[in-house]
Every structure is written in structure tokens, then in C-alpha cells.
C-alpha positions, 0 to 999 in steps of 0.5 A: 945841118946840125949833128946828133948822136945817141946818148945811151952808152954814155948815160949808162956808163956815167950819168945823164949830166956827164953824158951831155957834157961829153957830147957838147964838149965833143962838138955835137949839137944835139942828142938822140935820147934813148928811153930804154935800158940795155935790153931795149925795155922800159927802164925803171926811171921811166916807170917811176911816178916822177917821170915827168919831173925827170923829163923836166930835169933832162930838159934843163940839163940839155939847155945847160950844155947847149944841146937840143933833142930832135929825136928820141927812141922809146922802148922797143921790146913790145911783142906782137901778143903782149897787152897794149895797155898800161898794165904792160910795162913794155907798152907803158914805156912807149906811152911815157916815152912819147910824153917824155920826148915832148917835154925835152923838146924832141920833134919825133920819137922812133917807135918800133912796130911789133913784128907779127907772127909768120904769115901775118901782113905787117902793115895790116897788123900794125895800123891799129897799133900806131893809130892807138898811139897817135892821140898820145903823139898829138898831145905831146906835140911830136911825130912818131917815126916808123923805122925800117926793121928786120927779123932774123930767120929762126933756123938760118940766122944769117938770112934776114927776111925783109920786115919793112921794105920801102913799099911796106913803109909807104903803105903803112904811112899812107894809112896813118895821119901824116901830122903824126907820123914820119919815117926813120931811115936806118942805114944799117938795117937797109943794108942787111936786108939787101937794099943799099941805103941810097937805093932805099932813099931813092924809092921814098917820096921826097920829104917822107923821111923825117929822121935817120939812124946813120951807122956802118956795117958789113951788110951781114950784121947790125953792127952800129959802127962809125961811118967809113969804118966798114963797108957801106958806100957813104958818097952814094948815101949822102948824094941820095939824102941830098936828092931826097931833100932831107932837112932833119938832123944828121943823127948817128946811132953808133953805139958799138963803135965805142964797144969795149973801148975804155971809158977814158977814150970816150972823149977822143972817140966822140970828137972823131965821131963829131968830126965825121958827122960834120964832114958828112953833113957838110956835103948836104948843105 
């Protein structure tokens, strides 16, 4: 199984080409390409008129360093009450992110569902949102991956109501075109919502999970740490992922593992991350 990692922090610290060289030198096969800025919104380069040319250049650089892209992540700050047309940069970034994803060879793009106001059914609210995006995904030749999310409580930040439990995700997927949609399982999000990643997987039909965000945490905060550095049970997760029959790329979303680390240590840290990914992925072969 091939291993992949999100590229945001390396692209923003250096530039795109250096980020790809770092990942390739560390031993990664693929890049989870981040199509957002530090606040999760649409970056100016994605809103620029030449974004398709930039996408073609990204593909050339991926090829230069022998990297592939199996999944991407589009901007994710679209609010429930915002316009869903190209006049809104947060929505335009999603549309362009899907197009960009297709050009760089990705098979799927993670698109967060806007979290509705309290009392509104999350499935009913988001079916029209995703149906509106389906034609764009078809043209781009990719699938949209729907991620399990959470929402901090307004007054008690340590309490996190479940936003996408397995039943909700499956109910949403059942309403959408299977040719255009899949599920992205985020291990950290399941844990802070009170469901262990292995338990979550065992509730999902075989083949329903097409992408993963693998990272560790303390079951309280969305920490995005390297596996085996915090509290999650990775043996159970890997066993469940194998039972599920997952055939995608083993992708780590561990941006905070690098945190305040001096950039001079990134190559060594990336090598450790790649070795960890290889160790885990080998248990699935």
C-alpha cells in the first residue's frame, strides 16, 4: 500500500517544489494536496485567473519528483448561510479546488459539509449542497469524499456534539450518486466524538471508505499528531481497516506533529513519518 502525507506546512514554509522534494526524499509515494490557506479559506492563487495553469504546473512538479496525488482537500470555511455561487470566494474555491484536483491526477477531493444551525438535520441540509457539486466532480473525473466532522459546543468547548456519526454519513451517502461520492474517515475526529476509529470502521459497509486522514490525539482535542505519539489504539484500527478491505492510499494528516519544530528538522521528522507510515501500511498488505 502506498503512503501519503498532507503538504500544507511544507508548501507554506518553503514553496511547492521544495515541499515535493522534501516528501519524495523522505520516502513518501504521494501527496495529499491542500487547496486552502492557513485559515482554511480559498487562497489567492486558487482564485487567480491562471489557476488552471498553476494546476498543470503542480502536476509537472509531482511528476518531476516521482510523486502521485490520490486525494486533495478543498477550502473548508463555507458557512451554512453563505451564498453557494461563484460570487462567494469560499464557494468558488471549492469549485476550483475540484477542477484543480482532477488536473493533478487526484481520484478524490475532501469537501467538508457546512454545519447547519442547531436543530436542523445535517443530512437533509447537505444533500442539496453535495448534489450541486456533483456535476463539477464528474467533469473533473474525481469523487467527492465526505469527512466525518465535529462541532465544538458553544458554551462547553470540551463537549463536542457528533456531526457525522456512521449512520448520518451512510444516510447522506445513500442519497447521493455513488459514482461521485465516497467517505473520508478521519481517525482523530472519530475519537473526539466518542467513537474509536476501529469501531467507526466496523459500522461502515465494506468499500464505503475511499480515503483516510490518519492522525493521533488524546480523544479530547483535534491534535493531528503522528500515530503512536498519543492515545489511540493503532493495532485495533489497522485490523479494522484490513477487515474493511480498504484499498486506497495510507494517508497521514499530521500537520501539528511538526508544530513549532525548526524547519531544519523537517527532513528528519518526515523520514520518521514515512517510516511510521510504511510500518503501518505493511500490516494491511
